[in-house]
C-alpha positions as CSV (number, residue, x, y, z in Angstrom):
1,M,44.1,-34.5,22.8
2,A,46.7,-32.5,24.7
3,D,48.8,-34.4,27.3
4,L,47.8,-32.7,30.6
5,D,50.1,-34.7,32.8
6,L,52.1,-32.5,35.2
7,L,55.8,-33.2,35.4
8,P,58.1,-32.0,38.2
9,R,60.3,-29.2,37.1
10,S,63.2,-27.4,38.9
11,A,62.6,-23.8,39.9
12,L,66.0,-23.1,38.4
13,D,65.4,-24.5,34.9
14,G,66.7,-22.0,32.4
15,L,68.1,-19.8,35.3
16,L,71.1,-21.6,36.7
17,Q,73.2,-22.6,33.7
18,P,76.2,-24.9,34.2
19,G,79.6,-23.3,33.4
20,R,82.4,-21.3,34.8
21,Y,81.7,-17.7,35.8
22,G,84.1,-14.8,36.7
23,L,87.8,-15.6,37.2
24,T,88.8,-18.4,34.8
25,A,92.5,-18.9,35.9
26,G,93.2,-21.9,38.1
27,A,90.7,-24.1,40.0
28,P,87.4,-22.5,40.9
29,G,87.2,-20.9,44.3
30,A,83.6,-22.1,44.7
31,V,81.3,-24.7,43.2
32,L,77.5,-24.4,43.2
33,R,74.8,-26.9,42.3
34,E,71.2,-27.6,42.9
35,E,70.6,-30.8,44.8
36,A,67.6,-32.8,43.6
37,G,65.6,-35.5,45.3
38,W,65.2,-34.0,48.8
39,R,62.1,-34.8,50.7
40,I,61.3,-32.0,53.2
41,A,58.6,-31.5,55.7
42,S,57.9,-28.9,58.4
43,V,57.3,-30.2,61.9
44,A,55.9,-28.0,64.7
45,A,55.3,-29.3,68.2
46,R,51.7,-28.9,69.4
47,R,51.1,-27.0,72.6
48,G,52.4,-28.8,75.6
49,Q,53.7,-31.7,73.5
50,T,57.4,-30.8,72.9
51,A,58.8,-33.3,75.4
52,A,56.6,-36.1,74.1
53,L,57.5,-35.2,70.5
54,A,61.2,-35.4,71.3
55,A,60.7,-38.8,72.9
56,A,58.7,-40.1,69.9
57,A,61.5,-38.9,67.5
58,R,64.1,-40.6,69.7
59,E,62.2,-43.8,69.7
60,A,61.3,-43.8,66.0
61,W,64.6,-42.7,64.5
62,G,67.2,-42.5,67.3
63,V,67.4,-38.7,66.7
64,E,67.5,-36.0,69.3
65,L,65.4,-33.0,68.1
66,P,67.8,-30.0,68.2
67,V,66.8,-27.2,70.6
68,V,69.5,-24.8,69.3
69,P,70.3,-24.0,65.6
70,R,71.8,-27.3,64.6
71,H,71.1,-30.3,62.4
72,E,70.7,-33.7,64.1
73,G,70.3,-37.0,62.3
74,D,72.0,-39.3,59.7
75,A,72.1,-39.8,56.0
76,R,68.6,-41.3,55.9
77,L,66.7,-38.7,58.0
78,G,67.7,-35.5,59.8
79,F,66.0,-32.7,61.6
80,L,67.1,-29.1,61.1
81,W,66.2,-26.5,63.8
82,A,63.8,-24.0,62.2
83,G,62.8,-21.9,65.3
84,P,61.6,-22.6,68.8
85,E,59.8,-26.0,68.8
86,Q,59.9,-26.1,65.0
87,W,62.1,-28.2,62.6
88,L,62.5,-29.1,59.0
89,A,62.7,-32.9,58.5
90,L,65.0,-33.8,55.6
91,A,65.5,-37.1,53.8
92,P,67.4,-37.5,50.5
93,D,65.7,-39.7,47.9
94,A,63.0,-40.9,50.2
95,P,60.7,-43.4,48.2
96,A,57.5,-42.0,49.7
97,P,56.3,-38.5,50.8
98,L,58.0,-37.7,54.1
99,E,54.9,-36.3,55.6
100,Q,53.3,-39.7,55.5
101,E,56.1,-41.3,57.5
102,L,56.3,-38.4,60.0
103,R,52.5,-38.4,60.7
104,G,52.5,-42.2,61.2
105,K,55.2,-42.1,63.8
106,L,54.6,-38.7,65.5
107,G,50.8,-39.1,65.7
108,G,49.1,-36.0,67.1
109,L,52.2,-34.6,68.8
110,A,53.1,-32.2,65.9
111,S,51.7,-30.4,62.9
112,V,53.4,-31.7,59.8
113,A,53.3,-30.3,56.3
114,E,55.1,-31.4,53.1
115,Q,57.6,-28.8,51.9
116,G,59.7,-30.5,49.3
117,D,58.0,-29.0,46.3
118,G,58.1,-25.5,47.8
119,R,61.9,-25.4,48.6
120,V,65.1,-25.5,46.6
121,V,68.3,-26.9,48.1
122,L,71.6,-25.5,46.9
123,H,75.0,-26.9,47.7
124,L,78.0,-24.5,47.9
125,S,81.5,-25.7,48.4
126,G,85.1,-24.8,47.6
127,P,88.0,-23.1,49.3
128,R,86.4,-19.6,48.9
129,A,82.9,-20.7,49.8
130,R,83.1,-19.1,53.2
131,D,84.4,-15.8,51.7
132,L,81.6,-15.8,49.2
133,L,78.9,-16.2,51.8
134,A,80.5,-13.5,54.0
135,K,79.5,-11.1,51.2
136,L,75.9,-12.1,51.4
137,V,74.9,-13.0,55.0
138,A,75.2,-11.2,58.4
139,V,76.4,-14.4,60.1
140,D,79.8,-15.0,61.7
141,L,81.1,-17.9,59.6
142,H,84.5,-18.3,61.2
143,P,85.1,-22.0,62.1
144,R,85.2,-21.1,65.8
145,A,81.7,-19.6,65.5
146,F,79.9,-21.7,62.8
147,R,80.8,-25.3,62.6
148,V,79.6,-28.5,60.8
149,G,76.0,-29.1,61.7
150,D,75.3,-25.5,62.6
151,T,72.4,-23.7,60.9
152,A,71.2,-20.1,60.6
153,I,68.0,-18.6,59.3
154,T,69.1,-15.4,57.7
155,L,69.0,-13.1,54.7
156,A,71.3,-13.3,51.6
157,A,71.0,-10.4,49.3
158,H,67.6,-9.5,51.0
159,I,66.3,-13.1,50.3
160,G,65.2,-15.2,53.2
161,M,67.0,-18.6,53.4
162,Q,68.4,-21.2,55.8
163,L,72.1,-21.9,55.8
164,W,73.5,-25.2,57.0
165,Q,77.2,-26.1,57.1
166,V,77.6,-29.8,56.1
167,E,81.4,-30.1,55.8
168,A,84.4,-28.4,57.4
169,A,86.1,-28.0,53.9
170,P,83.9,-25.9,53.9
171,A,80.6,-26.9,52.3
172,Y,77.1,-25.6,52.9
173,R,73.5,-26.3,52.0
174,L,71.2,-23.3,51.4
175,L,67.4,-23.8,51.6
176,A,65.2,-21.2,49.9
177,F,61.6,-21.0,48.9
178,R,61.0,-21.9,45.3
179,G,59.9,-18.5,44.2
180,F,63.2,-16.9,45.4
181,A,65.6,-19.6,44.2
182,G,66.5,-17.8,41.0
183,S,67.3,-14.6,42.6
184,L,69.4,-16.3,45.4
185,S,71.4,-18.4,42.9
186,A,72.1,-15.3,40.8
187,A,73.3,-13.4,43.9
188,I,75.6,-16.4,44.8
189,V,77.1,-16.5,41.3
190,A,77.7,-12.8,41.2
191,A,79.4,-12.9,44.6
192,G,81.5,-15.8,43.5
193,E,82.8,-14.3,40.2
194,E,85.8,-12.7,42.1
195,Y,87.1,-16.2,43.0
196,G,85.9,-18.1,39.9
197,I,82.7,-20.1,40.5
198,E,81.7,-23.3,38.8
199,V,78.1,-24.1,38.4
200,L,77.4,-27.8,38.0
201,A,74.3,-29.5,36.5
202,R,71.5,-30.4,38.9
203,G,72.1,-33.6,40.7
């Protein structure tokens, strides 16, 4: 009898191949990898419950829900602004579905939906990462305008995604819907060939 068990599989399997692309001389100008293990859930405040929701998040996790395009939180759980009164909750390597924890602590104050299987998280770093992204997004990425913790919902090569700066070095996380992850990663690699881009194995 055939084994019908369903196993999780990256949306980029067979699409994002480790290796060096473009310029090969010297150190790579950018480094790209897919980050595995993220638990992601959408959180939307219910009508008239925004203040109560913010208070509940503060009490449960000591986190202020951002009201501007920012990320707030720590290494265990953070909230990424995703629009007025909307957030993405993100937890790396959470042992249980994030939706379950959020529903338990936020009660009926928010609509919560698991998103981890529907999103891909890419990590882009390196001395030319900012220059690479400037080719793809209509966002002012100058350090005076876009800093660590800032986020933007934007288009990259006509693909919707959310950009989040995580280090001043610089380094960024890019969140995209699963169905568009292959096209987005291909656009990033193509834009990075000028500087030499290293693609690392998923991890």
